[in-house]
N, C-alpha and C positions, 0 to 999 in steps of 0.2 A: 382400454386402459388410458392412463395419462402419460405414459412414457414413450420411448421409441421402440418400434417393432422391428426386431432383427431375428431372423431364423424362426419366425413364428412366436417368439417370446417378447413380452412387454418389459422393457428395462427402463428403470429410472435411477440415475446416479447424481447426487447433489453436488459434491465437490470431490476432487482427488485428494486434497489435503486442506484441512481447516484448523486454524489455531486461534484460541480466544484468550488464553492466559499463559504466560511463561516468562522466564527471566533467565538470561544468559543461555540461549538455545542455539545449537548448531544443527541444521538440517543438511546432511552431506551424503552424496553418492547414491541417490535414489533415482529410481525409474518410476515416474507417475504417468499412467497411460490409460486410454480408452474411457472417455467420459461422454455419456449420452445425456441429452436434455430430457424434459424441459424444465426441471425444477430450478436449479442454479447452474449457469453455464460456465462459471469461472473455475479453472483447474486449482489455482492456489488461492485460498480465501483466508485472509488475516483480519481479525476484527475484534474490537472491544464492544461487546453487544449492549451492555446496560450500565446506566448510572444509578446511584442511589442517593437520596437526600435525607438528611436528618437534622433536627434542631439541636442547638448546643448552648451550653453556658461555659463560662470560664472562671478560674480561680486565679486572681492576680498575685497571690502570695507564692503559688507554685508554677504558674504559667501552664496549668493543665486545662485541656479542653475535655469536657464531658458531654458525650453525645446521647441522643435519645434512643439509639439503636446501635447496631454493629459499627465498630470503628473501621477505618481503612485496613486492608489485609496485611500490609507490611510496611516497614519503615521505607521512606522515600517515595511512597505513592502520592500522586497529585491530589490535592484537596482544594476545591474552589468555594469561596465564601460568598454569601448573599445575605442581605438584611432587609426586613420590611418593617416600617413604622418607627425607625430610629437609625442607629449607627452601630457598626460592628465595633468590637473592643479595640481601643487604641493600642499600638500603632498600626493595627491591621486595616486593610483597605477592602472595600466592597468590590465584588466581581473580580477578584484577583486570586491567582493560583499560588498555593503554598505547598509545602511537602510535609507529610506526616513523619513523626519520629516518636520514640519512647512509648509505643503503643502498649497498653496494659488494660485488658478487660474492655470497658467502654470509653476509656480515656486515652489521650494522646496529647503530644505537644506539636506545635507548628514551627517550621523553618522557612525562611525566605528562599533558600536554595537547597537543592537536594544534597543531603548529608551535612547541611549547615547547622549552626547553632540554633537553639530554641529561641523564638521571639519572646522578648521580655514584655509581658502584657501589663499595661498601666491602668487600664479601666475595664469594666465589665460591659460597656456599651449599653444600648437601650433598644427596645423593640424586640423583634424576633429574629434570632440568628440561625442561619442554616448553612450547612456544608454539604457539598456534593462530591462524590468520588466515583470512579469507575469500579464496578464490582470485580472486574477482571483487570489484571495488570500485564502489560506486554512491553518488554523492553529488551534490547540487546539481542536481537534475533539475526542470525546469519544463514542465508539460504545459499549454499555453495556447492558448485559442480553437481547439479541435478539435471535430469533430462525429463522434460515434460512433452508428451506427444499424444496425438489423436484426441484433441480437446478443442472446443470452439473459442475460448478466451483464456488469457494467460493468468494475470495477477489482479486481485482485488484487496485493497487495504481500506478498512472501514472504521470510522471512529465510532465511539459509543453514542447511542441515539436517544435512549429513553430516560426521561427525568423521573425515575421510579420514586414515589413518595414525595415529589416536589409539589408545591401548590398548583392549582389549576391555572394555566396561562403563563407559568413560569418554566421555561426550558433553558436551564442556565449554561448550556454550552457543552460541546462534544469534547472528549478526550481522545487522544491518539497514542498509539505505541511510539517509543522513542528508539532511535538507533536501530533501524531496520535496514539490513543490506542484502542485496541480491548480487552475487559475484560469480562469474563464469558458469552461467546456466544456459541450457539450450531449450527453446520452446518451439515446437512444431505445432502450430494452431491452425485450425481450418474450419471456419463457420459454415462452409458449404456442405460439408460431409457430417460434421459432428454436432449439429443442432438442428431443431426444427425451424429456427429463425433464419431463413435464407436471405431476407430482404434488408436486414439491419434495422428493422423498425422496432424491434422488441428488445428483450434482454440480451440477446446475442450480440448486438451492437457491432457486427461486422469485423471479427478477428482482432479485437482490441488487445493491445499488449499490457496496458496498465490502466487501473481505474482506482483513484483515490477519492472516497465519497464520505458523506456525513460531515462536511467540513465547517458547517456553521449552524448556530442556533441563536443568532443575535449578537449583541455587542460583546459578550463574554466567551465567545467561541475560542477553543484552544486548538491552534493549528498543529500539524504534524511536524516533528523535529528529527533532523538527521536521517533522512531516508537516502539510501545510496544505491544506485543501479549502475554497475560498472562491468564491462566485458561480458554482456549477455548477447545472445543471438536469438531474436524473435522472428521466426519464419512465419509470417502471416500472409501467404501468398494469394490464396483464393479470395476474391471480393464476393460479397454477399449476393450480388444480383447477377453476376455473369461468371459462371464456372469456366468459361473458355479463355477469360482474360486473366492471366496469372500475375498481372502487375497492379492494376487499378480497378476502380469500380465505384459506382455511387453508393453512399453509405459507408460506414466504418470510419475508424480513426486510429491513430497511434496510441493516444492516451486521453483519458478524461480526468480533469479536476473538477469536482462537482459537489455542491453548487458554488456560487460566488462567495468568497470569504472576505470581500472587501469591507463588510460591516463587522467583521470579528478580528480576532487575533491571527495574523498570518502565520503560516508555517515558516520554518527556517532550515538552512543547511541541506537543501535539496540538491542531489548530485545525480546527474544522468550523463555518463561519459563512456566512450569506447564501445557502444552498443551497435548492433545491426538491427534495423527495424523498418517495416513498411510504413510509409506516411499514411497511406489509404486517402480517403477524400478529404478529411478534416484535420489531420495532424493532431496537435495538442488542442484539446477542445474543452471549453466550459459552457455552462448554460448561457453565458452572456457574451462570449467572444471566442476567438481562436488564437493560437500562436503565442508570441511573447507577451501579449496583453494578459493572457491567462496565467502565465508563469509569474509575471510581475504582481498580478492581483493576489496571487496565492501564497507567495513566499517573500520574506524580507530579503532574502538572498538565495541565489541558486547558481549551480555550475553546470553548464550544458556545453559539451565539447567533444569533438572528434567521434561523432556518431555517424555511421554510414546509413543514410536515410534513402530509401527507395522511393523516389518521387520524380516526375517527369520535368519539373522545374525547381530551381532552388527557392525555397520559401522559408517559413519560419521553422524552428529558430535558427539563428546563424550559427557559425562556428561548427558546422557539420560538413560531412562529405556527402554530396548528393549524386546519386546514380539513377539513370532514367528508368531502369527496370531491373528485375532480379537477375537477368542474364548478365547485365553489365556490372553486377556486384562481383562477378568472376569467382564463384565458388569452384572448387575442383570438380563437383558434380552436384548441381542443384537438385536434380531429380524431381522437378516440379513441386518442391517443398515437402516431399514425403520421403524420409529415409535417406537423404542425400549425404554426400560427403561435404560438410560445410567448412572444411579448411579453405583458406583463401589461396588462389592461384598467384603465381609470381607477378602477374600484371594486374592484379586487383587494386583498385584505388585504396582499399583498406589495408594493404600489405605494409606491415611496419609503420603504419600511420597513426597508431594510438598515442595518447599523451605520454605513455611509458616507453615508447619506441617499438612496442610489439604489435601484432596484428589486432585490428579492432574485432569485436565479437568474442565468442567463447574460445578458450584454449581447448581445442578438440582432443589433443592427446592427453591433457590433464583430465578432461571429463571422461574419457574412455578408461583411463586408469582408475577413476573412482567408481565407475558403474559397470565395467565389463562383466563382473561376476555377480551382479545384483540378482539376476534372475535364477542363476544356478545355486547361489550360495556357497560356491566352492572358493573360499578365500584362503590365501596362504596364511600360515600362522605368523603372528607378529614377530 
């Protein structure tokens, strides 16, 4: 078989949690566990999978856009315009993102800002007009007080990739979800045990905590907006090449921002604060560089502060707490990264060291309060 053999049976599990479309979603108090390769090794998979392209015309009297196929799914959805052989209707701009509103049948209007007024169209333009939108919409997702364990990789966030219905040679940019937050979650990930990729050379990529991918398709790429990771604990102790070294190893990284978005629209408002995470060999990595160079190339602005990073020397990014190994992080009981007590001891460098004055990493008491009865289902009445 193509899966992992355990107890004489062939198992394949793709993801523990996958979300492609949602609006105003709270994922709270869950236990996600036991993920075998080799299909997709990331426990939490969030992605907008497809784009769709349609030709359109406009009516300057009503400011209505009429498309050749299905309109965007809901008001507020991002729409990107493109023209060939002429110019888009004025005052619209080519290769620019607008927001759909007043959707009815195959018609809708465009706004310059989400929830803003409809654009007053003064010309019909010339040539062939096309609009692109993500078939799925993903915004305002909060992943709060969840426990993920027994998985090789933690989180993947992927922009939409396919220019479905677009002309050959035109891939007009990826779209991302907006306002995605991971708050007070615990991840116990181990690529040595829970994947067939032990050397970090394949999809397993060595105990990675975060992977943001699909970030560019040329000059019109739309970067991710308002991603926040605060007070999470990523226990990624086992390196992919040496199961006896619980601190470091060749291969593996803290996070990947992939690929280079310097040719497209950068993301914005990226926040990574008060987390505990292993640096691994490469730390923050892109196809073209590592460290703060990757963050600067990927985002117009970001906040990186008070993360306790397990690394033998202080490197990128700055404004972090560096400890030389997992032992020196001073958990109450690390237990080799499996089922430990990840509260911080009184002498831990991360004790009361967060931007808010609390311990860095997940609030274990709050997490246990949210997940203790998840397996039994024996909840007290509200």
